[in-house]
C-alpha positions in Angstrom: -156.0 16.1 -53.6 -154.5 15.5 -56.4 -151.1 15.5 -57.1 -148.6 14.9 -60.3 -145.4 13.3 -60.2 -142.4 14.2 -62.7 -138.7 14.7 -63.0 -137.3 18.2 -63.7 -136.3 19.0 -67.4 -132.7 18.8 -66.3 -133.6 15.1 -64.6 -131.8 16.1 -61.5 -134.7 16.1 -59.1 -138.3 14.7 -58.9 -141.3 17.6 -58.7 -144.5 16.4 -57.1 -147.1 18.9 -57.7 -150.1 18.9 -54.8 -153.2 20.3 -55.1 -156.3 20.5 -52.5 -156.1 19.2 -48.4 -153.1 16.8 -47.8 -153.2 13.7 -44.7 -151.0 11.7 -43.8 -152.2 9.0 -45.8 -152.4 11.3 -49.4 -148.5 12.5 -48.4 -147.5 8.8 -47.9 -149.0 7.7 -51.2 -147.4 10.4 -53.1 -144.1 10.2 -51.6 -143.5 6.3 -52.1 -144.3 6.8 -55.6 -141.8 9.7 -55.7 -139.2 7.6 -54.2 -140.4 4.6 -56.5 -139.9 7.1 -59.7 -136.8 8.7 -57.8 -135.0 5.0 -57.7 -135.3 3.9 -61.0 -134.3 6.7 -62.4 -131.3 7.6 -60.1 -132.3 10.5 -58.4 -132.5 11.6 -54.7 -133.8 15.1 -54.6 -137.4 15.7 -54.3 -139.4 19.4 -54.7 -143.0 19.0 -53.5 -145.1 21.9 -54.7 -147.3 22.5 -51.9 -147.9 26.3 -52.9 -151.7 25.1 -53.8 -152.3 22.7 -51.3 -153.1 23.1 -47.6 -151.9 20.1 -44.8 -154.9 18.8 -42.8 -152.8 16.9 -40.3 -152.2 18.0 -36.2 -148.9 18.1 -34.8 -149.4 14.6 -33.6 -150.5 13.0 -37.1 -147.7 14.9 -38.4 -145.1 13.2 -36.3 -146.3 10.4 -36.7 -145.7 10.6 -40.6 -142.0 11.7 -40.1 -141.2 9.3 -37.4 -143.4 6.1 -38.0 -144.8 6.2 -41.5 -141.8 7.8 -43.4 -139.5 5.6 -41.3 -141.1 1.9 -41.8 -141.1 1.9 -45.6 -138.7 0.1 -47.7 -139.8 2.4 -50.8 -138.6 5.9 -49.0 -135.2 6.9 -49.3 -134.1 8.0 -46.4 -130.7 9.4 -47.2 -132.8 11.6 -49.8 -132.8 15.3 -50.1 -136.0 16.8 -50.0 -138.1 20.5 -50.3 -141.4 21.4 -50.0 -142.4 25.0 -51.6 -145.2 26.6 -49.6 -147.1 29.9 -50.1 -146.0 32.4 -48.2 -149.4 32.6 -46.3 -150.0 29.2 -46.0 -148.7 28.2 -42.3 -150.4 24.6 -42.4 -147.0 22.9 -43.7 -144.4 24.7 -40.9 -144.3 21.6 -38.2 -143.5 19.0 -40.9 -140.1 20.6 -41.3 -139.1 20.3 -37.8 -140.7 16.3 -37.3 -138.7 15.5 -40.5 -135.7 16.6 -39.4 -136.0 15.5 -35.8 -136.6 11.9 -37.6 -133.3 12.1 -39.4 -135.0 13.3 -42.7 -133.1 16.5 -45.2 -136.3 18.0 -45.6 -136.3 21.6 -46.0 -139.5 24.0 -46.8 -139.3 27.2 -48.5 -141.5 30.0 -49.3 -139.1 30.8 -52.4 -138.8 28.4 -55.8 -135.3 29.3 -56.5 -134.2 28.8 -52.8 -135.8 25.5 -52.9 -134.3 24.5 -56.4 -130.6 25.7 -54.4 -131.2 23.7 -51.3 -131.9 20.9 -53.5 -128.6 21.6 -55.7 -126.4 21.4 -52.4 -123.3 19.0 -51.8 
């Protein structure tokens, strides 16, 4: 799995572009790096472009990622808004949205880039 983390051109959100197979461990690494950069730049919106990535987690691992891993680190802004952009035919990321919302995180997974940006720009 590889990823890049950069601020958007307008500086309103952080873009995390992921390729390859992802796990809880790799997701936490990129989340922490992205949120540290967001904090440094005063940004609390995150677009995770996972259109070239596949989630290898089991349902239990997705649950633990949202309810334990994301909650126990102080590096992650729990008040941030996130959009996970996924390929239309990839359903490996579907459960993470439910688990994230149940954990109190503002995370939505979408299959359309413009809708993902609109979600980040709300409120």
